[in-house]
N, C-alpha and C positions, 0 to 999 in steps of 0.2 A: 463300717469298713466296706469298701467296694469289693464286690466279688471279682475273682481273677478274670473271668471271661469279660466282665464289664470293663475292667482295667485294660485288657487287651483290645477290646473294641474301641475304647476311648483313644488309645494310642494309635491305632490304625486310622481312625477318623481325624486325628489331629492334623492341622495345616502346618506341616513341618518347615516349609521354606522360610517364613518370617521368624519362626522360633529358632531355627539353626543360625540364621544371620545374627539374631540378638545374642545367642549363646556364643557364637564365634567372637563377636565384639566384646562380650563380657570376659571371655577367656583371655583375649589379648590384653585387655585392661588389667585383669587380675595378675597376669604374668608380669606386666610392666610395673605394677604397684609393688609386687614382691621381688622385683629385679631378678626374675628367673628367665633363663634362656635355655630351653631344651633343644639343643641342636639336633636337627634331623626330625623333629616332631613338630608338626604344624598344629595350630589351634583347631583347625577343622578335624584333625585326627582325634584330638582330645574330646571334642564335642561328639564325634561318632562313637567313641568308646563309652562315653556317659550314656548316650541314648541306647546303645547295645545293652548296657548293664540294667537299664530299666526294662527293656523288652524281654530280656532273658531272665529277669527277676534275680540277677546276681546281687542287686542292691535293692533291698526292700524299701519302698517309699510309699508315702500317702499323698494322694492328690485328688482333687475333685474337679478342677478346671485347668485351663491352659496356664493361668497365672501361678497356681500352686505347683503345676508340673515344671514350669520354668524355674521356680525357686528350688525345687528338689534337684533339678538338673544342675543348677549353679552349685549347689552343695556337693554333688557328685564330682563336678569338674574341679572344684577346689581340692577335694581329696585326691583325685587323680594327679593333678599338677603337683601338689605337695609330696605325694608318695613317689612320683616319677622323679622329681627333683632330688629327693634323698638318694635314689638309686643311681641316677645318672653320674657317671664318672667324669664326663666332660662338661659339667655345669660351670657357669661363670660366677663362682662364689667370690672371687677376688673383687669383682665389680660391686657386689653387695657390701663387702667390707669397706671398700673405698668410699662408696656412697654414704655410708653411715659415719665414717671418720672425717671426711672433708666436706660433706654436704653436696647437695644437688648441683651447686655451681661448677663442680669439676666436670660435669658432662656437657651441658649447654648453658653457658653463663648468661646470655641475654638474647635479645632479638637479633643482634648483629651476628651472633654465632649461628642462629637458626637460618639466617639469610645466607651465610657462608656455606652451610651444609646444603641448602637448596641449590646454590650455584654449583657446588661440587658435584651433586647428584646430576644436575642438568648437563654438566660437562661430560660425565660418564655415560650419559644416554645418547649422545650425539650419534646420528646415523640410524637410530631406531625410532621412527615416528610413532609407531604404535605404543611403545613404552613411554614416550613423551606424553602422548595423549592420555594414557592411563594415569601417569603421575600428576598431570595437570588436573584431571577430573577428581582424583582422590584428594588432592590438596584443597579443592573447592568443596569438599565434603560429600561427594558422591559415594554411595555404597557400591561395592563391586557389581551387584546385579544391575544397579542403575547405569553404571558405566557400560555394561554389556548391552543393555536395552537402548541407551541413548546413542551409542556409537556403533552399534551392530558388530560388536566384537564378541566372539564366543566366550562364555563365562570362564572356561578353563584357561583361555589365553589371558584373561584379565587376572585370574588368580596366579598364573605363572608370572605375569608382569609384577604383581604385588610381591611375590617371593623374591624376584630379581631385585626389585627396588629395596626391599628389606635387607638383602645381602649387601647391596651397594652402600646403603646407609650404615650398616654395622661395620663394614670394612673401613669406611671413611672415619667413623667415630673412633674405631680402634686405632687407626693410623694417627689420628689427632691426639689421642691420649698418649700414645707412644712418643710422638713428637714433643708433647708437653712435658712428659717425664724426662726425656732425653735432654731437652733444653733446660729443664729445672736442675738437673744434676751438673751441668756444665757451669752454671753461674755460681 
């Protein structure tokens, strides 16, 4: 077992930037997989909370290198997400039920639907060239930090653009589901 001071020294010496990016991506994927939407809570917040639990020793964990630290933090994030989801009154549990009852095809049926979503998002972004640039770069697989470095946009603006894009996509998908339900009831 590593001594407390050695643990603290290891945490302080850790290169957190790439680890936080990987943890943020993991958190997003985990929440997508579980069909969890914690409105008002960003994945970055959850990552920060997990790291804080390790630093303050609120969560006892064993790690000897960055890989085992990454695994421990993933476990903490899963716990935080699951516990927060249980507590959140505004969670989207209806989507989870619908997903399991009718299958994934209810959300994005095929590539045509994905293209329609892309077109609708592009239409919503008109007049905001920076948002369009971030959208294009993210679609091409750039990570937020890479977008910031490549296009000389401050990282906080890239992250804000990501949040705005996420809200646009969620709104469009919600409207689409509503239209589908409404049209389905009329026939």
